[in-house]
N, C-alpha and C positions, 0 to 999 in steps of 0.2 A: 503495500500499499504506498502511493507518496505521502511525503509529511505536506501539503497537503489537505486530503482526503482525510489525514487522523486528525487535524487541528479542525478539520468543519466538523466530525465526527465525535469529538470533544467537545466544543462549543454549542454542538445542535441541542443538550442538555437545558442550558443558557438561556433557549430561545423561546420566547412566547407563540402560543399558537398562530397558523398566517406565516409567520416571518420564519423569511429564508436565507439563507446566507449569498450576497453577492461578492465579498473580495475576501480575503484570506493574507495579510500582510502582518511580517517578522518586522522586528525595529528595536531600539537600543536606545536608551536612555544617557549613556555614554559615549564618546567617542570609539570604534572599535582599534583600538593603533593597536598595530601588528605585533607589537614587543610583547612576549610573553607574558611581561610583571602585570601588564594593565588587562591584560584578558585575564587573569588569575583574578586582580582588582574588580573587574566589572562583572567576577561570579560572586564576590563577595559581597558586591552589594546590591547585586540580585537586581541588576540592569535592564534585561531581557523583556521585551515585552512582545505580544501580541493582538495588533487591530485586528476584529472581527466587523467588516460590512455589512451588513444586511440590510433590508430594504425599508425596515420601521427605525434604526438608529447604529450606531456606533457603538462595538463594546472594545474596553480595550483590557486585557489580560495580563496577569504578571507569569512568565513564561519560567522554569523550573531550572535547573542545571543543566538535564536532559534532553532539555528542548521542549519537555512537554507542556500541555497546560497547564496555567497552576492559576490563583485566584482572580476572581472578579476585580478589578480596581477601580473602574472610569463608567461611568456612561454615556455617554457623548448623542447630541441631536444629531439626526441624519444629513442634514443641511451642508453641514462642515465639508469643505472641498479640501483636500491633501495636498493636492498637488497644482501645477502641473512639476513632477519632481525635474530637477536640472542639478547640475553640480561638476565642478572642474574634475573632481576627481573621482573616486568610487562609491561615495555614500550621500547620501542626498538628507540636508535636515529642515526640519520642520517645527515649527511651534504650533500648526493649528486643531491638537489635539489636545491643549494645555500643556502640557513638560513638552520642551525640547527632544523630537526623538530622530536618530539617526537610520535613515534605509537604505540596503546596499540596492546599487542599481539589478540585483539577479529580480526584485521584486517592483521596477519600477512599471511596468505593464499590470499588475496590480493595481498599484494606486492609479492609473488609469483605466482602467475596470470599473474602480469600486468611484471612480470619481464621475465617466460616465453614464452608470445607474442611478446617480443621485442627482445628473441633471436632465436625466429623463426619468425622474422620477413625479407622478400626479401629484401637484398640492394639494393637501391636506383640506 
């Protein structure tokens, strides 16, 4: 099973009836330096996050050291635009979700998908 599918399955227990997941984006609250010491610092501070964009809201979870879904930290309204992702280096930095999050280039298509789904969402 792909990691996205695992995260989707784990997050499905937190969804309300009729709610569906549109995008899953892993992020970090501290800049992920390639140095081993900085990586250990990030693990110790538990800086890994998982952003789940649904058709109704955005959920922000803590990720465990193994990458699994942890506790629900925050719930944000769905009208927030996360991107468009752009950066000189590999990580895109955003504060749209409350705290500063760094998102790797690998997940930028998921950010774009979440923003497009939010834009096409019918107003309530």
